[in-house]
C-alpha positions in Angstrom: 13.0 -9.0 1.8 9.5 -7.7 1.7 7.4 -8.6 4.8 3.9 -10.0 4.4 2.6 -6.6 5.6 4.5 -4.8 2.9 3.2 -7.1 0.2 -0.4 -6.6 1.6 0.1 -2.8 1.4 1.5 -3.2 -2.1 -1.6 -5.1 -3.2 -4.0 -2.8 -1.4 -2.7 0.3 -3.3 -3.0 -1.5 -6.7 -6.4 -2.9 -5.9 -7.6 0.7 -5.2 -6.4 1.6 -8.7 -8.3 -1.2 -10.3 -5.7 -3.9 -10.7 -6.5 -7.5 -10.0 -4.5 -10.4 -8.7 -4.3 -13.7 -10.6 -4.3 -16.8 -8.4 -3.0 -20.2 -9.5 -1.8 -18.9 -12.9 -5.0 -17.1 -13.7 -7.4 -19.9 -12.8 -9.1 -17.3 -10.6 -8.8 -13.5 -10.7 -9.7 -11.4 -7.6 -10.1 -7.7 -7.0 -11.5 -7.1 -3.6 -14.0 -4.3 -3.2 -13.8 -2.4 -1.0 -10.2 -2.7 0.0 -10.5 -0.7 3.2 -13.1 -0.5 5.9 -12.4 2.3 8.4 -8.9 1.9 9.8 -8.3 -1.6 8.5 -8.4 -3.8 5.5 -11.8 -5.0 4.4 -13.1 -8.5 4.9 -13.0 -8.9 1.0 -9.3 -7.9 1.1 -8.5 -10.3 4.0 -10.3 -13.1 2.2 -8.3 -12.4 -1.0 -5.1 -12.4 1.0 -6.1 -15.8 2.6 -6.7 -17.2 -0.9 -3.2 -16.1 -1.9 -1.5 -17.5 1.2 -3.4 -20.8 0.9 -1.1 -21.5 -2.0 1.9 -19.8 -0.5 1.7 -17.0 -3.1 2.8 -19.6 -5.8 1.6 -18.7 -9.3 -0.1 -15.6 -7.9 0.7 -12.2 -9.5 -0.6 -8.7 -9.9 -1.9 -7.5 -13.2 0.9 -5.9 -15.2 3.7 -7.7 -13.3 5.7 -10.8 -13.8 6.9 -11.6 -10.3 4.8 -13.8 -8.1 3.6 -13.1 -4.6 5.8 -16.0 -3.5 8.8 -14.2 -5.0 8.0 -11.0 -3.3 8.0 -12.7 0.0 11.5 -14.1 -0.6 14.7 -12.4 0.4 15.4 -11.5 -3.3 12.7 -8.8 -3.5 11.8 -5.6 -1.7 8.9 -3.1 -2.0 9.8 0.5 -2.8 8.0 3.5 -4.1 7.6 4.1 -7.9 9.6 7.1 -9.0 6.8 8.1 -11.4 3.7 7.7 -9.2 5.0 7.0 -5.6 2.9 3.9 -5.3 4.7 0.8 -4.0 6.4 -1.4 -6.6 8.5 -4.6 -6.4 12.2 -4.3 -7.0 14.8 -7.1 -7.1 17.6 -6.5 -4.6 19.9 -9.0 -6.3 20.2 -7.3 -9.6 18.4 -4.0 -9.5 17.1 -3.0 -12.9 14.6 -0.5 -14.0 11.4 -2.4 -13.3 8.2 -1.3 -15.0 5.7 0.0 -12.6 2.2 -1.5 -12.8 1.1 2.1 -13.3 2.5 2.0 -16.8 -0.7 0.6 -18.3 -3.1 2.9 -16.4 -3.7 5.8 -18.8 -5.2 8.0 -16.2 -2.5 7.6 -13.6 -0.8 9.4 -12.0 -3.6 12.0 -11.6 -3.2 14.6 -8.9 -6.9 15.6 -9.3 -8.0 12.3 -7.8 -7.5 11.0 -4.3 -4.4 8.8 -4.2 -4.7 5.2 -2.9 -3.8 5.0 0.8 -3.5 2.7 3.7 -6.2 2.4 6.4 -6.2 5.4 8.7 -6.9 5.1 12.4 -8.8 8.3 13.0 -8.6 8.2 16.8 -4.7 7.9 16.7 -4.6 10.7 14.1 -6.8 13.0 16.1 -5.0 12.2 19.3 -1.7 13.2 17.7 -3.3 16.4 16.3 -4.7 17.3 19.8 -1.3 16.7 21.4 0.4 19.0 18.8 -2.3 21.7 19.2 -2.0 21.6 23.0 1.8 21.8 22.8 1.5 24.8 20.4 -1.1 26.5 22.7 1.1 26.0 25.7 4.2 27.4 23.9 2.1 30.4 22.7 0.8 31.0 26.3 4.3 30.8 27.7 5.7 33.2 25.1 2.9 35.7 25.9 3.6 35.5 29.6 7.3 36.0 29.0 6.6 39.1 27.0 4.4 40.6 29.7 
């Protein structure tokens, strides 16, 4: 079963590649811009998610797909990475079949020359982990130099 957070991440990746979500069988179409703001989803993305959740994901689907957001949130679906482009795709866990990835209709994707879509990054956590690794490496190097002397 895909969690709400996994489905949000799934949508966020595809929104960054220009896909839209159709709500209420296409009565409205949304593509939040920007998708990310700093280390979190943007207000536009959060508003779009609220619009989807207001109808329980019923009759809401991503461009190029047939499964609804409601289905993705059921126990019959999971989110996994596309073998072709590594972006999250929906896969039925009841009867796994080769699902077409929404990347199939993006002529310019995958493109290793462009930055790939990504999730929000918390820079303070990232730099804290980097600092910890550098300090550990420095301490190990200092210890090795003292042992050699």
